[in-house]
C-alpha positions in Angstrom: 105.5 94.7 124.9 105.0 91.0 125.3 107.7 89.1 123.5 107.8 85.3 123.7 111.3 84.0 124.3 112.6 80.7 125.7 113.8 82.4 128.9 112.5 82.9 132.4 109.9 85.6 133.2 112.4 87.8 134.8 114.6 88.2 131.7 114.1 91.4 129.7 114.3 91.7 126.0 117.6 93.0 124.7 119.1 93.9 121.4 121.5 90.9 121.6 118.5 88.5 121.3 117.7 87.4 117.8 114.0 87.2 118.6 114.0 90.9 119.3 115.1 91.8 115.8 112.8 89.3 114.3 109.9 90.7 116.3 110.9 94.2 115.3 110.8 93.5 111.6 107.5 91.7 111.9 106.0 94.5 113.9 107.3 97.1 111.3 105.5 95.1 108.5 102.3 94.9 110.6 102.3 98.6 111.3 103.0 99.4 107.7 100.1 97.2 106.5 97.8 98.7 109.1 98.8 102.3 108.1 98.5 101.8 104.4 95.1 100.0 104.7 93.4 102.2 107.3 95.1 105.5 106.2 94.6 104.7 102.6 90.8 104.3 103.1 90.8 107.5 105.1 92.9 109.3 102.5 90.4 108.4 99.7 87.6 109.7 101.9 89.5 112.9 102.5 90.3 113.4 98.8 86.6 113.0 97.9 86.0 116.2 99.9 88.1 118.2 97.5 86.0 121.2 96.4 87.8 121.9 93.1 87.6 120.2 89.8 88.7 116.6 89.6 91.2 116.4 86.7 91.1 112.6 86.9 89.8 109.6 88.8 91.3 109.1 92.3 93.5 106.0 92.6 92.2 103.0 94.5 93.8 102.6 98.0 96.2 99.7 98.4 94.1 98.5 101.3 93.8 94.9 100.1 97.5 94.5 99.5 98.2 96.1 102.9 95.8 93.8 104.6 97.5 90.8 103.1 100.8 92.2 104.4 99.1 92.4 107.8 98.1 88.8 107.4 101.6 87.7 106.7 103.2 89.8 109.4 100.7 88.7 112.1 101.2 85.1 111.1 104.9 85.6 111.5 104.4 87.1 115.0 102.2 84.1 115.9 105.0 81.8 114.9 107.4 83.8 117.0 105.1 83.6 119.9 104.9 79.8 119.6 108.5 79.1 119.0 110.7 82.2 119.7 113.2 83.0 117.1 113.0 79.5 115.6 110.1 79.5 113.1 110.4 75.7 112.6 109.8 75.3 116.3 106.8 77.7 116.1 105.3 75.6 113.3 105.8 72.4 115.3 104.3 74.0 118.5 101.3 76.0 117.2 99.3 74.5 120.1 101.3 76.9 122.4 99.8 79.9 120.6 96.9 80.3 123.1 99.1 79.9 126.1 100.7 83.4 125.9 99.4 86.9 125.7 101.6 87.6 122.6 100.3 84.4 120.9 96.6 85.2 121.6 96.9 88.7 120.3 98.8 87.7 117.2 96.1 85.1 116.5 93.4 87.7 116.9 95.2 90.2 114.7 95.7 87.5 112.1 92.0 86.8 112.0 91.1 90.5 111.8 93.4 91.1 108.9 92.0 88.1 107.1 88.4 89.5 107.7 89.5 92.9 106.4 91.1 91.3 103.3 88.0 89.3 102.5 85.7 92.4 102.8 88.0 94.4 100.6 88.1 91.6 98.0 84.3 91.7 97.9 84.4 95.5 97.5 83.2 96.4 101.0 85.8 99.0 102.0 83.5 100.7 104.6 83.0 97.4 106.5 86.7 96.6 106.3 87.4 99.5 108.5 85.9 97.7 111.5 88.4 94.8 111.6 91.2 97.2 111.0 90.1 99.2 114.0 90.0 95.9 115.9 93.7 95.5 115.1 94.3 98.9 116.7 92.3 97.8 119.8 94.4 94.6 120.0 97.6 96.6 119.8 96.4 98.7 122.7 96.1 95.6 124.9 99.5 94.3 123.7 101.5 97.5 123.9 103.9 98.6 126.7 101.7 101.3 128.3 99.0 98.7 129.2 101.6 96.7 131.1 102.6 99.7 133.1 99.2 101.3 133.7 96.4 98.8 133.1 93.4 100.2 131.2 94.8 103.8 131.0 97.8 102.4 129.1 95.6 100.8 126.5 93.7 104.1 126.0 97.0 106.0 125.5 98.0 103.5 122.8 94.6 103.8 121.1 94.8 107.6 121.0 98.4 107.4 119.7 98.3 104.5 117.2 95.1 105.4 115.4 96.0 108.9 114.4 99.6 107.8 113.6 98.4 105.1 111.3 95.9 107.4 109.6 98.5 110.1 109.2 101.1 107.8 107.7 98.7 106.0 105.4 96.9 109.1 104.4 100.1 110.8 103.3 101.1 107.8 101.2 97.6 107.8 99.5 97.5 111.6 98.9 101.0 111.4 97.4 99.8 108.8 94.9 96.7 110.8 94.1 98.7 114.0 93.7 101.1 112.3 91.4 98.2 111.1 89.2 97.1 114.8 89.0 100.7 116.1 88.4 99.7 117.6 85.0 97.2 119.8 86.8 99.3 121.6 89.4 96.6 123.8 90.8 94.4 120.9 91.6 97.3 118.9 92.9 98.3 121.6 95.3 94.6 122.0 96.4 94.6 118.3 97.3 97.8 118.6 99.2 96.4 121.6 101.1 93.4 119.6 102.1 95.7 116.8 103.4 97.9 119.4 105.2 95.0 120.6 107.3 94.0 117.2 108.4 97.6 116.1 109.0 98.3 119.1 111.3 95.5 117.9 113.6 96.6 114.3 113.5 100.3 115.2 114.1 99.3 117.3 117.1 97.4 114.3 118.7 100.3 112.0 117.8 102.9 114.2 119.5 100.8 114.8 122.7 100.0 111.1 123.2 103.6 110.2 122.3 104.9 112.4 125.0 102.5 111.0 127.5 103.4 107.4 126.5 107.1 108.2 126.8 106.7 109.7 130.3 104.8 106.5 131.3 107.4 104.1 129.9 110.7 105.9 130.6 111.7 107.7 133.8 113.8 110.7 132.9 116.8 109.3 134.6 116.7 106.2 132.3 116.3 108.1 129.0 120.1 108.1 128.2 121.1 105.1 130.3 118.8 102.4 128.8 118.6 100.9 125.3 114.8 101.6 125.2 115.4 105.3 126.1 118.1 105.8 123.4 115.9 104.1 120.7 113.0 106.4 121.9 115.2 109.4 121.4 116.0 108.2 117.8 112.3 107.9 117.2 111.7 111.5 118.5 114.5 112.8 116.2 113.0 111.1 113.1 109.5 112.5 114.0 111.0 116.0 114.3 112.7 115.6 110.9 109.4 114.5 109.4 107.7 117.5 110.9 110.4 119.8 109.4 109.9 118.2 106.0 106.1 118.7 106.4 106.7 122.4 107.0 108.9 122.5 103.9 106.1 120.9 101.9 103.6 123.5 103.1 106.0 126.3 102.0 106.1 124.6 98.5 102.4 125.0 98.3 102.8 128.8 97.9 104.8 128.3 94.7 103.6 127.5 91.1 105.1 124.2 90.0 105.4 123.3 86.4 102.9 120.7 85.0 104.2 117.2 85.3 106.6 117.9 88.2 104.5 116.2 90.9 104.4 116.8 94.6 107.2 118.5 96.5 110.4 116.5 97.0 110.2 117.4 100.7 106.8 115.7 101.0 108.2 112.6 99.4 111.0 112.5 101.8 108.5 113.0 104.6 106.8 109.8 103.6 110.1 107.9 103.6 110.9 109.4 107.0 107.6 108.2 108.4 108.4 104.7 107.1 111.6 104.9 109.1 109.7 106.0 112.2 107.5 102.9 111.9 110.6 100.8 111.7 111.9 102.3 115.0 108.5 101.8 116.6 108.7 98.1 115.6 112.0 97.9 117.5 110.6 99.7 120.5 107.8 97.2 120.8 110.3 94.4 121.0 112.3 96.0 123.8 111.5 96.1 127.5 110.8 99.6 128.8 112.6 100.6 132.1 109.4 101.8 133.9 108.0 99.8 136.8 104.4 98.7 136.5 102.0 100.5 138.7 100.3 97.2 139.6 102.6 94.3 138.7 99.7 91.9 138.0 101.9 89.5 136.1 104.1 89.1 139.2 101.1 88.5 141.4 99.8 85.8 139.1 103.2 84.1 139.0 103.3 84.1 142.8 99.9 82.5 143.0 100.7 79.9 140.3 104.0 79.0 142.0 102.3 78.6 145.4 99.4 76.5 144.1 100.4 73.2 142.3 96.9 72.8 140.9 96.9 76.3 139.4 100.4 75.6 138.0 99.2 72.5 136.3 96.1 74.2 134.9 98.2 77.0 133.5 100.6 74.5 131.9 103.6 76.1 133.6 106.8 74.0 133.7 109.3 75.1 136.3 112.0 76.3 136.6 111.9 77.8 133.1 109.5 78.3 130.2 108.2 80.7 127.6 108.3 84.2 129.0 107.2 87.8 128.5 109.6 90.6 128.2 
């Protein structure tokens, strides 16, 4: 993904760079906010389709809180784009925000989260879905696959991020709803079964698009020899563990829990595991994948700017070094 660092364009993002870890944490918070907001709204819509008796009111999604988390994390990313790992520098050079792809996208995502938060504050949850989907679209443009295969890469990210966010946020919401129904175990299990059916389809899409994205970003020979490949393997292991916990949760649905016990412990662990997956994804977005772009448009633009002084001045490029993308 694009990461703004005070290095030349040719330098790749590495774990030894402080800006990589800062970007990873900010991205993790952004993905968490997006998932809890979008998935929470989807989860409430799913829970309303429950055909049994409602033993109590459904809890309100934490969409507003999650959108505010998205505002904070996207603002953090904007400062990183403007000043690298130095937030003070970012505050002092906010005018640079529009000069980089990372800065422009962070600014757009900040505005979209603000719009979503305002709509949620005025009790317009259905309309708030639109700016949240806009964040997904912005992530598609920013993400690694788009830099490797233009247009098709963005579509891969859309098809991967949207169901992943809904899956994670929906699980968190349904767990909250199930816990509020814990004194009515039959209804609680019925709600969890409803979620399980939807989650199975979402998980299938996430796995298929995740494999496609991995094949695009990491040549098989680089899987064990690059930092990106190793972190990708860690992500795959965590997803596999989450899937195993989901299966264990489905087995629990065939039992008769005592009133007041709440959802299966395996399902709670699954939710925590998915949070770990989001953290690893945040790190992956801050690293540089080993794949070579099909059409290195950035390199072509750099060559043209370097060859034309007028284009160089118009682009605000200062040679030999300047803010770069990795």
